N, CA, C and O atoms as a DFTB+ gen file, in Angstrom:
460 C
 N C O
     1  1       0.796      -1.047      -0.011
     2  2      -0.097      -0.189       0.052
     3  2       0.962       1.093      -0.216
     4  3       2.151       1.043       0.100
     5  1       0.482       1.957      -0.692
     6  2       0.813       3.630      -0.511
     7  2       0.705       4.804       0.024
     8  3      -0.204       5.455      -0.491
     9  1       1.204       5.276       0.757
    10  2       0.940       6.529       1.288
    11  2       1.438       7.863       0.748
    12  3       2.442       7.905       0.038
    13  1       0.714       9.007       1.093
    14  2       0.805      10.442       0.964
    15  2       0.557      11.075       2.498
    16  3       0.128      10.521       3.510
    17  1       0.883      12.095       2.328
    18  2       0.636      13.714       3.882
    19  2      -0.197      13.986       3.411
    20  3      -0.147      14.243       2.208
    21  1      -1.336      14.063       4.091
    22  2      -2.490      14.921       3.501
    23  2      -2.265      16.591       4.174
    24  3      -1.882      16.875       5.309
    25  1      -2.505      17.186       3.464
    26  2      -2.389      18.672       4.098
    27  2      -3.681      18.887       4.683
    28  3      -3.593      19.781       5.525
    29  1      -5.080      18.341       4.558
    30  2      -5.969      18.633       5.435
    31  2      -5.934      18.193       6.649
    32  3      -5.878      18.991       7.584
    33  1      -5.964      16.698       6.871
    34  2      -5.858      16.582       8.328
    35  2      -4.638      15.978       8.627
    36  3      -4.539      15.026       9.401
    37  1      -3.572      16.573       7.957
    38  2      -2.299      16.412       8.385
    39  2      -1.573      15.118       8.946
    40  3      -0.594      15.242       9.682
    41  1      -1.940      14.199       8.679
    42  2      -1.631      12.694       8.715
    43  2      -1.585      12.013       7.421
    44  3      -2.166      12.535       6.470
    45  1      -0.790      10.604       7.239
    46  2      -0.372       9.787       6.056
    47  2      -2.105       8.950       5.983
    48  3      -2.913       8.596       6.842
    49  1      -2.068       8.913       4.660
    50  2      -3.689       8.184       4.124
    51  2      -2.967       7.158       2.988
    52  3      -1.845       7.041       2.495
    53  1      -4.171       6.541       2.876
    54  2      -3.500       5.757       2.066
    55  2      -3.943       6.574       0.321
    56  3      -4.892       7.331       0.115
    57  1      -2.827       6.059      -0.776
    58  2      -3.148       6.605      -2.237
    59  2      -2.542       5.750      -3.299
    60  3      -2.160       4.580      -3.276
    61  1      -2.555       6.456      -4.027
    62  2      -2.154       5.719      -5.385
    63  2      -0.956       5.866      -5.733
    64  3      -0.471       6.972      -5.491
    65  1      -0.239       5.026      -6.280
    66  2       1.350       4.701      -6.617
    67  2       1.926       6.301      -7.517
    68  3       3.014       6.848      -7.695
    69  1       0.541       6.572      -7.887
    70  2       1.158       7.597      -9.086
    71  2       1.173       9.058      -7.967
    72  3       2.185       9.758      -7.996
    73  1       0.189       9.388      -7.157
    74  2       0.467       9.907      -6.206
    75  2       1.305      10.065      -5.169
    76  3       1.710      11.139      -4.724
    77  1       1.629       8.701      -4.688
    78  2       2.642       8.696      -3.891
    79  2       3.520       9.314      -4.200
    80  3       4.206       9.990      -3.432
    81  1       3.685       9.191      -5.510
    82  2       5.483       9.611      -6.160
    83  2       5.885      10.894      -6.454
    84  3       6.996      11.414      -6.355
    85  1       4.878      11.315      -6.810
    86  2       4.840      12.230      -7.136
    87  2       3.613      13.689      -5.918
    88  3       2.547      14.256      -6.154
    89  1       4.505      13.711      -4.804
    90  2       3.755      14.444      -4.087
    91  2       3.695      16.001      -4.446
    92  3       4.453      16.669      -5.150
    93  1       2.524      16.369      -3.718
    94  2       1.751      17.795      -3.887
    95  2       1.610      18.043      -5.469
    96  3       2.157      18.954      -6.091
    97  1       0.810      17.101      -5.968
    98  2       0.393      17.183      -7.296
    99  2       1.781      17.294      -8.428
   100  3       1.632      17.172      -9.644
   101  1       2.923      17.510      -7.860
   102  2       3.993      17.610      -8.689
   103  2       4.464      16.657     -10.014
   104  3       5.277      15.857      -9.551
   105  1       4.342      16.473     -11.081
   106  2       4.338      15.856     -12.019
   107  2       5.868      16.225     -12.978
   108  3       6.163      17.307     -13.486
   109  1       6.545      15.126     -12.997
   110  2       7.986      14.551     -13.839
   111  2       7.583      15.094     -15.265
   112  3       6.662      14.801     -16.028
   113  1       8.691      16.055     -15.338
   114  2       8.686      16.560     -16.847
   115  2       9.790      16.507     -17.408
   116  3      10.813      16.220     -16.786
   117  1       9.770      16.809     -18.843
   118  2      11.204      16.706     -19.417
   119  2      10.821      17.981     -20.452
   120  3       9.865      18.078     -21.221
   121  1      11.949      18.946     -20.177
   122  2      11.729      19.979     -21.102
   123  2      11.475      19.519     -22.314
   124  3      11.390      18.337     -22.648
   125  1      11.320      20.736     -23.160
   126  2      10.732      20.208     -24.730
   127  2      12.193      20.753     -25.453
   128  3      12.659      19.920     -26.231
   129  1      12.797      21.712     -25.353
   130  2      13.893      22.486     -25.885
   131  2      15.230      22.539     -24.594
   132  3      15.242      22.646     -23.367
   133  1      15.979      22.436     -25.380
   134  2      17.663      22.760     -24.316
   135  2      16.933      24.275     -23.567
   136  3      16.022      24.999     -23.969
   137  1      17.709      24.330     -22.455
   138  2      18.082      25.475     -22.083
   139  2      18.841      26.816     -23.209
   140  3      19.535      26.674     -24.216
   141  1      18.345      28.091     -22.513
   142  2      19.529      29.163     -23.569
   143  2      20.816      28.928     -22.685
   144  3      20.807      28.704     -21.474
   145  1      21.870      29.013     -23.460
   146  2      23.076      29.727     -23.351
   147  2      23.308      30.446     -21.712
   148  3      22.260      30.987     -21.356
   149  1      24.220      30.543     -20.858
   150  2      24.550      31.493     -19.888
   151  2      25.498      32.428     -20.585
   152  3      25.218      33.537     -21.039
   153  1      26.529      31.888     -20.600
   154  2      27.883      32.437     -21.126
   155  2      27.638      32.946     -22.570
   156  3      26.518      32.785     -23.056
   157  1      28.493      33.475     -23.195
   158  2      28.301      33.562     -24.868
   159  2      29.515      33.075     -25.588
   160  3      29.677      33.105     -26.808
   161  1      30.885      32.330     -24.116
   162  2      31.788      31.655     -24.961
   163  2      31.284      30.107     -24.566
   164  3      30.795      29.790     -23.482
   165  1      31.517      29.236     -25.687
   166  2      31.090      27.710     -25.456
   167  2      32.157      27.284     -24.625
   168  3      33.265      27.804     -24.765
   169  1      31.875      26.018     -23.408
   170  2      32.844      25.665     -22.702
   171  2      33.217      24.198     -23.541
   172  3      32.612      23.326     -24.165
   173  1      34.440      24.487     -23.181
   174  2      35.267      22.970     -23.225
   175  2      34.413      21.319     -22.599
   176  3      33.750      21.222     -21.567
   177  1      34.693      20.285     -23.528
   178  2      34.303      19.110     -23.587
   179  2      35.537      18.637     -23.155
   180  3      36.650      18.803     -23.654
   181  1      34.989      17.660     -21.569
   182  2      36.250      16.945     -21.435
   183  2      36.776      16.336     -22.611
   184  3      37.990      16.276     -22.417
   185  1      36.587      15.993     -23.405
   186  2      37.115      14.847     -24.264
   187  2      37.784      15.977     -25.326
   188  3      38.674      15.564     -26.070
   189  1      37.529      16.872     -25.383
   190  2      38.257      18.159     -26.244
   191  2      39.445      18.740     -25.639
   192  3      40.439      19.133     -26.251
   193  1      39.262      18.759     -24.430
   194  2      40.413      18.962     -23.206
   195  2      41.639      18.196     -23.182
   196  3      42.740      18.745     -23.146
   197  1      41.504      17.130     -23.198
   198  2      42.562      16.008     -23.505
   199  2      42.894      15.852     -21.685
   200  3      42.033      16.141     -20.854
   201  1      43.853      15.506     -21.428
   202  2      44.514      14.797     -20.320
   203  2      45.628      16.319     -19.783
   204  3      46.474      16.111     -18.913
   205  1      45.549      17.145     -20.138
   206  2      46.266      18.175     -19.927
   207  2      45.340      18.835     -18.781
   208  3      44.133      18.981     -18.973
   209  1      46.061      19.285     -17.398
   210  2      45.190      20.262     -17.139
   211  2      45.211      21.649     -17.033
   212  3      45.783      22.152     -18.000
   213  1      44.849      22.361     -16.315
   214  2      45.167      23.812     -16.869
   215  2      44.875      24.375     -15.158
   216  3      43.812      24.328     -14.538
   217  1      46.076      24.843     -14.745
   218  2      45.794      25.511     -13.446
   219  2      46.345      26.977     -13.263
   220  3      47.268      27.494     -13.892
   221  1      45.532      27.567     -12.204
   222  2      46.396      28.978     -11.830
   223  2      47.375      29.275     -11.906
   224  3      47.615      30.258     -12.607
   225  1      48.407      28.621     -11.259
   226  2      48.949      29.031     -10.746
   227  2      50.564      27.648     -10.792
   228  3      50.577      26.615     -11.462
   229  1      51.371      28.011     -10.125
   230  2      52.550      27.038     -10.100
   231  2      51.792      25.564      -9.128
   232  3      50.995      25.784      -8.216
   233  1      52.151      24.321      -9.469
   234  2      51.888      23.276      -8.824
   235  2      52.897      23.353      -7.479
   236  3      54.042      23.225      -7.914
   237  1      52.918      23.470      -6.384
   238  2      53.675      23.892      -5.412
   239  2      53.948      22.159      -4.867
   240  3      55.058      21.728      -4.557
   241  1      52.827      21.446      -4.850
   242  2      52.715      20.367      -3.706
   243  2      54.297      19.248      -3.789
   244  3      54.708      18.538      -2.871
   245  1      54.771      19.371      -4.841
   246  2      56.186      18.399      -4.848
   247  2      57.576      19.081      -4.127
   248  3      58.594      18.508      -3.739
   249  1      57.207      20.585      -4.098
   250  2      58.141      21.027      -3.033
   251  2      57.727      21.154      -1.588
   252  3      58.576      21.148      -0.696
   253  1      56.728      21.242      -1.397
   254  2      56.160      21.403       0.152
   255  2      56.555      20.012       0.817
   256  3      57.164      19.798       1.865
   257  1      55.912      18.957      -0.309
   258  2      56.446      17.459       0.463
   259  2      57.456      17.282       0.299
   260  3      57.796      16.277       0.924
   261  1      58.431      17.815      -0.366
   262  2      60.191      17.568       0.050
   263  2      60.417      18.711       1.092
   264  3      61.592      18.937       1.381
   265  1      59.861      19.140       1.437
   266  2      60.293      20.134       2.189
   267  2      59.870      19.528       4.010
   268  3      60.580      19.699       5.001
   269  1      58.581      18.856       3.952
   270  2      57.839      18.225       5.272
   271  2      58.134      17.225       5.598
   272  3      57.920      16.782       6.727
   273  1      58.964      16.349       4.256
   274  2      59.402      15.023       4.633
   275  2      61.000      15.049       4.971
   276  3      61.266      14.006       5.569
   277  1      61.889      15.676       4.842
   278  2      62.903      16.165       5.438
   279  2      63.556      15.765       6.571
   280  3      63.261      16.414       7.574
   281  1      64.338      14.908       6.704
   282  2      64.480      14.298       8.407
   283  2      65.317      15.342       9.393
   284  3      66.415      14.790       9.461
   285  1      65.369      16.160       9.935
   286  2      66.009      17.031      10.410
   287  2      65.632      17.180      11.790
   288  3      65.970      18.106      12.527
   289  1      64.795      16.048      12.127
   290  2      64.622      16.479      14.012
   291  2      63.254      17.285      14.524
   292  3      62.625      17.407      15.575
   293  1      63.162      17.822      12.973
   294  2      61.575      18.953      13.837
   295  2      60.690      18.350      13.613
   296  3      60.880      17.755      12.552
   297  1      59.576      18.098      14.105
   298  2      58.333      17.716      14.405
   299  2      57.342      18.557      13.014
   300  3      57.466      19.755      12.762
   301  1      56.496      17.713      12.340
   302  2      56.366      18.502      10.911
   303  2      55.127      19.759      11.154
   304  3      54.668      20.599      10.379
   305  1      54.873      19.479      12.449
   306  2      54.164      20.176      13.301
   307  2      54.811      22.126      13.597
   308  3      54.199      23.169      13.829
   309  1      56.328      21.783      13.421
   310  2      56.871      23.092      13.830
   311  2      57.728      23.569      12.746
   312  3      58.497      24.511      12.932
   313  1      57.612      22.818      11.345
   314  2      59.222      22.747      10.463
   315  2      58.549      24.270       9.723
   316  3      59.201      24.707       8.775
   317  1      57.499      24.922      10.068
   318  2      57.750      26.139       9.291
   319  2      58.544      27.932       9.947
   320  3      58.588      29.142       9.728
   321  1      59.045      26.772      10.881
   322  2      59.597      27.958      12.004
   323  2      58.908      28.989      12.640
   324  3      57.989      28.564      13.340
   325  1      59.048      30.270      12.633
   326  2      58.317      31.351      14.280
   327  2      57.147      30.974      14.085
   328  3      56.696      30.438      15.097
   329  1      56.334      31.011      13.121
   330  2      54.816      30.965      13.063
   331  2      54.006      30.063      13.709
   332  3      52.945      30.305      14.285
   333  1      54.697      28.759      13.551
   334  2      54.230      27.442      13.599
   335  2      54.791      27.145      15.371
   336  3      54.238      26.310      16.087
   337  1      55.680      27.802      15.718
   338  2      56.503      28.082      17.196
   339  2      55.548      28.773      17.752
   340  3      55.019      28.163      18.681
   341  1      54.973      30.166      17.474
   342  2      54.002      30.952      18.559
   343  2      52.261      30.527      18.169
   344  3      51.305      31.017      18.771
   345  1      52.152      29.511      17.029
   346  2      50.912      28.658      17.091
   347  2      50.858      27.594      18.057
   348  3      49.822      27.232      18.615
   349  1      52.062      27.076      18.250
   350  2      51.885      25.769      19.263
   351  2      51.923      26.321      20.658
   352  3      51.342      25.837      21.629
   353  1      52.538      27.198      20.643
   354  2      52.683      27.859      22.372
   355  2      51.719      28.362      22.887
   356  3      51.411      28.222      24.071
   357  1      50.911      29.240      21.773
   358  2      49.634      30.067      21.836
   359  2      48.516      28.686      22.192
   360  3      47.628      28.535      23.031
   361  1      48.865      28.143      21.509
   362  2      47.923      26.812      21.783
   363  2      48.186      26.055      23.296
   364  3      47.108      25.796      23.831
   365  1      49.078      25.744      23.907
   366  2      49.819      25.040      24.623
   367  2      49.547      25.638      25.768
   368  3      49.224      25.012      26.778
   369  1      49.661      26.966      25.706
   370  2      49.611      27.719      27.139
   371  2      47.661      28.217      27.386
   372  3      47.138      28.125      28.496
   373  1      46.910      28.689      26.184
   374  2      45.661      28.011      26.667
   375  2      45.198      26.980      27.007
   376  3      44.351      26.985      27.900
   377  1      45.602      25.791      26.411
   378  2      45.379      24.542      27.037
   379  2      45.586      24.391      28.551
   380  3      44.787      24.028      29.413
   381  1      47.034      24.814      28.656
   382  2      47.364      25.086      30.523
   383  2      46.377      25.597      30.939
   384  3      45.465      24.773      31.005
   385  1      46.102      26.564      31.257
   386  2      45.337      27.758      31.294
   387  2      43.846      27.355      31.828
   388  3      43.259      27.537      32.894
   389  1      43.480      26.673      30.498
   390  2      41.494      25.935      30.766
   391  2      41.941      25.111      31.611
   392  3      41.189      25.265      32.573
   393  1      42.729      24.285      31.889
   394  2      42.991      23.157      32.497
   395  2      43.294      23.913      34.166
   396  3      43.173      22.949      34.921
   397  1      43.570      24.966      34.900
   398  2      44.016      25.449      35.535
   399  2      42.409      26.190      36.209
   400  3      41.916      26.223      37.337
   401  1      41.995      26.692      34.906
   402  2      40.763      27.137      35.345
   403  2      39.715      26.139      35.716
   404  3      39.055      26.250      36.749
   405  1      39.586      25.272      34.958
   406  2      38.352      23.912      35.431
   407  2      38.929      23.819      36.517
   408  3      38.045      23.914      37.369
   409  1      40.391      23.621      37.241
   410  2      40.885      22.604      38.975
   411  2      40.438      24.209      39.651
   412  3      40.150      23.971      40.823
   413  1      40.333      25.142      39.488
   414  2      39.848      26.122      40.441
   415  2      38.672      26.482      40.426
   416  3      38.233      27.078      41.409
   417  1      37.922      26.244      39.413
   418  2      36.326      26.400      39.614
   419  2      35.864      24.927      40.421
   420  3      34.883      24.944      41.165
   421  1      36.612      23.736      40.218
   422  2      36.302      22.564      41.105
   423  2      36.164      22.623      42.506
   424  3      35.345      22.274      43.356
   425  1      37.591      23.363      42.424
   426  2      37.932      23.670      43.873
   427  2      36.860      24.164      44.735
   428  3      36.570      23.733      45.851
   429  1      36.237      25.229      44.018
   430  2      35.560      26.211      44.344
   431  2      34.166      25.404      44.412
   432  3      33.474      26.032      45.214
   433  1      33.686      24.669      44.093
   434  2      32.636      24.342      43.640
   435  2      32.380      22.965      44.863
   436  3      31.287      22.512      45.202
   437  1      33.698      22.537      45.329
   438  2      34.004      21.497      46.225
   439  2      34.000      22.303      47.815
   440  3      33.867      21.716      48.889
   441  1      34.156      23.567      47.655
   442  2      34.041      24.265      49.181
   443  2      32.211      24.404      49.584
   444  3      31.373      24.962      48.877
   445  1      32.015      23.837      50.676
   446  2      30.464      23.954      51.236
   447  2      30.456      25.318      51.655
   448  3      31.432      25.725      52.286
   449  1      29.328      26.236      51.356
   450  2      28.735      27.443      51.893
   451  2      28.954      27.991      52.856
   452  3      28.892      27.337      53.897
   453  1      29.167      28.863      52.892
   454  2      29.564      29.911      54.060
   455  2      28.503      30.709      54.012
   456  3      27.951      31.217      53.036
   457  1      28.212      30.794      55.388
   458  2      26.413      31.764      55.988
   459  2      25.390      31.083      55.823
   460  3      24.289      31.537      56.134
């Protein structure tokens, strides 16, 4: 059995398959003609473009891979020098500060009320 949502009773009611598959009276339709072009210049089809990919700039990935994979004893999250150290130390300081704040709040919460 098929069901549809009734707008009148706000409940599910029995229905025929065509109404159940096309809710609120929507009917599937195929446009008779193709839509108009939005852009004035035609776009390339994948088969026309070939296997060559066009990029806006130079591909930096191989250089960055070579840079980050060098074994110089520095962790990968600190390889870029001062900015990474600054971010790392800021994160650690905020983490330690948050832990201290939580412990102080727990200490105050554990004390009995005075007065």
